[in-house]
N, C-alpha and C positions, 0 to 999 in steps of 0.2 A: 388394373382390371380392364379387360376389353369390353367394348360396347355390347358384343354378343353375350358376354358373361353376365352383364347387368340385366339384359333382357331376359335371361333365363332365371334370374333371381326375383325380380319384381313382377307383380301382376301385369298381365298384358295390356290392360286398359290404362295403366300409368304412362305408357309410351305416348299417348295422345294428350296428356295433361300439359297445360301451358303455364308459364310463369307470369309474373305481373306485367311483362311486356308483350304477352301474347305469343311467345315462342315455345315450341316444344323442345325437349332435350336434344333431339337430333338436329333441329334447326340452330339451337344455341351452340352445339358442338361444331357444326360446320361453319358457323359465322366466326367463332373464336379461332378456328384453325385454318381459315381461308388463306391467309398469307403464308402459313407454313406449307400448305398444300401447293400453292403456286411456286414456292421456292423448290419444293421437292420435284414438281413436274418439270421445271426448267433444268434442274440438275440432272435428272435421269434422262431427259431428252438429249442434252448436250453430251452426256457420257455415252449413251447408246450410239449417237451419231459418230462420235470420235472412234469408238471401238469398232463399229461396223466398217468405217473407212480403213482401219488397220487390217481388219479381217479380209476385206476385199483385196487389199494390197498383197497380203500374204498369199491368198488364193491365186492371184495373178502370177506371182513369182513362182510358186510351186507348179502351177499348170504349165508355165513356159519351160520350167526345168525338166518336166516329164518328157518333153520333145527334144531336149538337148542332152543327148546321151553322153556322159563323161567318157572321154577316151575315144569317141567316135565309133564308127562301124567299119567292118571289113567290106570286101567287094560284094559279098552276098547279103549285106545288110545286117549281119549279126554283130551285136556289140562286142567290142574287143575285150572288155573286162567282165563279160557276163559270168565267168566262172569265179570271179573274185568275191569274197564275202562282203567286201565294202560296197560292191555293186548291188548286192541283195539288200544291204542296209540302206543304201541310197534309195532304192525303189520302194521299200517298205515305208521309210520315213516320209518320202514324198507323197505317197498315197494317204498315209495317216494325216499328214499336215493339210492336204487338200480337203479331206473329209471333215476335219475339225474346224478349219477356217470357214468352210461353206456352212456348216451347221451353226457356228457362232453367228454368222451373218443372219441366218434365219431367226435365231433367238433375239438378236438385237432389233431386227425388223419387226418381230412380234411385239417387242416392248414399245416401239415407236407407234404401232397401230393400236395400242391399248387405250381404253377410255381415260386412264389416270384418275380414277375415283379413289375415295378413301379406302374402300374395300380392296382395291387392287394393290395398294401399298402394304397391305398386311402380309400376304403370302405370295401372290402371283408374281408381282414385279420383282421382289427380292430374289425369288427362286430363279426366275428367268435370267436376271442379271448375273447371279452367281454362276449359273450354268454357262452363260455366254463368256464370262471372264475365264472360267476353267478351260473351256474349249479353245479360247484365244491363246491362253498360256501354253496349252499343249501344242497348238499349231505353230507358235513361235519356237518352242523347244524342238519339235521334230524338224522344223525348217533348218535350224542351225545344225542339228545332227545330220541332216541330209547334206548340208554344205560341208560339214567336216568329212563325211564319207567321200564326197567328190574330191576334196583336196587330198585325202589319203590316196585315192585312185591315181590322181595326177602326179603326186610326189612319192609314190610308193617305193621308188628306187632310192630315195634319199634316206640315208642311215643316220644323219645327224640328229642329235637330241633336240636342237633348237626348233626344228621344223614341227615336231610333235607338240612341243610346248606352245608354239605360236598358234597351231591349229586348235588346241584345247582352249587357249585363251580367247581366240576369236569366236569360237563356237559357244562358249558358256558365259562370257562376260555380258552380252546383251540379255541373255535369259536371266542371269542373276540380278541384273539391275531392274529388269521388268518385275521380277518376283518381289524384290525388296520394296519397290515403289507401290505395288498393288496389294501387298500382303495385309496391311492394316484394314483396307476396305474389304478384302476377301474374308478376313477373320471376323469382321463385324457382321457380314452377311451370314457366315457360318454359325455364329453365336445366335443370331436371330432365328435361323431355321431350326437350330437345336432347341431353342426355347419353345417355338411353335410345335415342334414334334413332341416335346415333353407334355405340353398342354393337351395335345390330342390323345396321348397315351393315358393321361390322367382321366380323361373322359371315357375312353374305351375300356381301360383296365384300372379302375380306381383302387383295387385291392393291392396293387403293387406298391402304392405310395402310402399305405397305412402304416403308422408307427408300430414297431414290434411290441408285443405284450411283455 
């Protein structure tokens, strides 16, 4: 049961009552969980800093790729492969990757600028971290798709099957490893947000959760 749920149940003046050591329930809770809060603050700061560094790196790479047209330009400055569907794929994936990486940087920076109080760890910080992870994953995925499109443009004349296999492996292996390593954490945050959403729905629409007659 959450602290806010307890406050809704007990009379309001009980909140100010003290135990035999002169501490209120809120003071006792904060004192007992001070070390846990400190560890959580350290973990989320280090995680946000590491992820923001990766997001900035991805943004730097895709920003530079936007000005390096695969296949070069002709005498008039028109890209040589502008009519190729892989060039369109490269352009779209590069733009999406840049947007996702920069947005994830903003999310991680907003986490680092948070006050890191108990209330923030209930909904705000987990939601921001999950959004940041999701955007970072999409930015890495679209970056590798952009890379694959570039390789296809350069090697489009190659008809050998091993070239396609190599491209697919190089494009999706890093994404797969990243997804496998981060999936448990992502699933945990998703479960937490689902639980919080269910609690909100119970308060807003309690009739949905009543047992059938």
